[in-house]
N, C-alpha and C positions, 0 to 999 in steps of 0.2 A: 505491499500498500505506499504511494507516494502522498507525504505532509508536505503541505505548501503555509508558506506566512508570507500578510501581508506586510509590508514594511513601508515602514515613514523615515525617508532619509533626506539630508539637506546634503544634494551634492552638483557640483558647478556646472553648467548647462557646457562649456566647454571640453568636460569632461566622457560627459553622457554622449557628445554629437561624435567625441571622436571613437568611443566604445563602440559606439553604433555601426560609425563608418568602418571598422577592424573586424569588428562580427559580421559585417552585413546583415544585421538583421534589424526589422523594419520598428519593431518595438522595444521601447524602456527596458520591458520586463527580458524578453529573450535577450537582449542584446547582455543587459547584469547578470544574467544567468550563464550565459556562455562563455564570460569572459570569466568569471569565480568557475567556471568548472575548470575553464584554461590553466587558471592562475595555481587550482590545487591539483592539476596532473603536473606542474612543472615543479611542485614544490614536494610532491611525492617524489619525481624523478630526481629532486638535489638531494634528497633523504635517503633515497636508493643510492646513490654515485657515492654517500656518505658512509655507506656502510658496506660499496663495495671496496672502497678507496681502504680500509680499517683494514680490509682480508682479503685481497687481492688474490683472482690465480694465475698462479704458475704455472705456465706454459712450458716446457722444456720441448717436445715434440712438435711444437706448433708445422712445423712444415711438410713434416710425416703425413701428418695429420690433412694436410692442405691438399696435398698431393695425390694422397685414398681418396678424398670427397672429388678432388677434380677426376679422375681416372674413371668413375663408374657413369 
C-alpha cells in the first residue's frame, strides 16, 4: 500500500522551475517526487561506494577471467 503525505513547503520559484525543467515533469508534485527519488538513489549509491571502499575486492586473476568470458 502506498501512503501519501500532503505537504506545505515554502520553496523558491526558481528552484521549482529548475526542478521541473530537469525532471521534464509538468506538475510540481511529480517534479519534486522524481527529484527526491533521484536524490535518494544517489545517496544510496554513495553509501554503497563507501562500504565497498572499506573492504574492496582484490582480483588477482582479472585478465584470465576476462579472456575466459570473451572466448565464450
